[in-house]
C-alpha positions as CSV (number, residue, x, y, z in Angstrom):
1,X,66.9,-17.9,195.7
2,X,65.9,-19.4,192.4
3,X,66.5,-22.8,190.9
4,X,68.5,-23.0,187.7
5,X,69.8,-25.7,185.3
6,X,72.7,-25.2,183.0
7,X,73.7,-27.6,180.3
8,X,77.3,-27.3,179.1
9,X,78.8,-28.7,175.9
10,X,82.5,-28.8,176.6
11,X,85.6,-29.4,174.4
12,X,85.8,-33.2,173.9
13,X,89.6,-33.2,173.9
14,X,89.8,-32.3,177.6
15,X,91.2,-34.8,180.1
16,X,89.3,-35.6,183.2
17,X,91.5,-33.4,185.3
18,X,90.9,-30.4,183.1
19,X,87.1,-31.1,183.1
20,X,87.0,-31.3,186.9
21,X,88.9,-28.0,187.2
22,X,86.4,-26.3,184.9
23,X,83.5,-27.6,186.8
24,X,85.1,-26.7,190.1
25,X,85.6,-23.1,188.8
26,X,81.9,-22.8,188.0
27,X,80.8,-24.5,191.2
28,X,83.0,-22.1,193.2
29,X,81.5,-19.1,191.5
30,X,78.0,-20.4,192.5
31,X,78.9,-21.3,196.1
32,X,80.8,-18.0,196.7
33,X,77.5,-16.2,195.9
34,X,75.9,-18.2,198.7
35,X,74.3,-20.6,196.3
36,X,74.1,-24.4,196.4
37,X,74.7,-27.1,193.8
38,X,71.8,-29.5,194.0
39,X,72.8,-32.0,191.3
40,X,75.7,-32.6,188.9
41,X,75.1,-35.0,186.0
42,X,78.0,-35.8,183.7
43,X,76.5,-37.3,180.5
44,X,79.9,-37.9,178.9
45,X,81.0,-37.6,175.3
46,X,78.1,-37.3,172.7
47,X,77.9,-36.6,169.0
48,X,76.7,-33.2,168.1
49,X,73.7,-32.8,165.7
50,X,75.8,-30.3,163.7
51,X,79.3,-29.0,163.8
52,X,80.0,-26.2,166.3
53,X,83.4,-24.4,166.3
54,X,84.9,-27.3,164.3
55,X,83.8,-29.9,166.8
56,X,81.5,-32.8,166.0
57,X,81.5,-34.2,169.6
58,X,81.2,-32.6,173.0
59,X,81.3,-33.6,176.6
60,X,77.9,-32.8,178.2
61,X,77.5,-31.8,181.8
62,X,74.2,-30.7,183.5
63,X,74.3,-28.6,186.7
64,X,71.3,-27.9,188.9
65,X,71.7,-25.2,191.4
66,X,70.0,-22.6,193.6
67,X,71.4,-19.1,193.6
68,X,70.3,-15.4,193.8
69,X,69.5,-14.0,190.4
70,X,72.1,-11.2,190.7
71,X,75.0,-13.7,190.1
72,X,73.6,-15.1,186.8
73,X,75.0,-12.2,184.7
74,X,78.5,-12.9,186.1
75,X,78.1,-16.7,185.7
76,X,77.2,-16.2,182.0
77,X,80.1,-13.8,181.5
78,X,82.6,-16.3,182.9
79,X,81.1,-19.1,180.7
80,X,81.2,-17.0,177.6
81,X,84.9,-16.1,178.2
82,X,85.8,-19.8,178.9
83,X,87.3,-21.3,175.7
84,X,86.7,-24.9,176.9
85,X,82.9,-24.4,176.8
86,X,81.6,-24.8,173.2
87,X,78.0,-24.0,174.0
88,X,75.7,-23.6,177.0
89,X,72.0,-23.3,177.9
90,X,70.9,-21.8,181.2
91,X,67.3,-22.2,182.2
92,X,65.2,-21.1,185.2
93,X,63.4,-24.0,186.8
94,X,59.8,-23.3,187.8
95,X,58.2,-25.2,190.7
96,X,54.6,-26.0,190.1
97,X,52.3,-25.0,192.9
98,X,49.8,-27.7,193.8
99,X,46.6,-26.6,195.3
100,X,44.3,-28.9,197.1
101,X,40.7,-28.5,196.1
102,X,38.0,-29.8,198.4
103,X,35.0,-31.1,196.6
């Protein structure tokens, strides 16, 4: 399993109930693939640096999760088809290996 982080810019006109249903849909996709959500961070509504799809604001959400890399293509496909997501960025999180050096 690998560690990933995804940042979602979501339609700012969504109500809390709709936002929660979208996040639950994505979390279910990850957990159904035997992955685990390690952190969910809702940043709230922020102003965009430039207009995207006629939006000047977006709701930002950051999800950290561990999952097998085979499910990533399906996750991206679902997000691209989701009209409520304006933009997303998925990154692989590398863990630094610390080596002890004896002097």
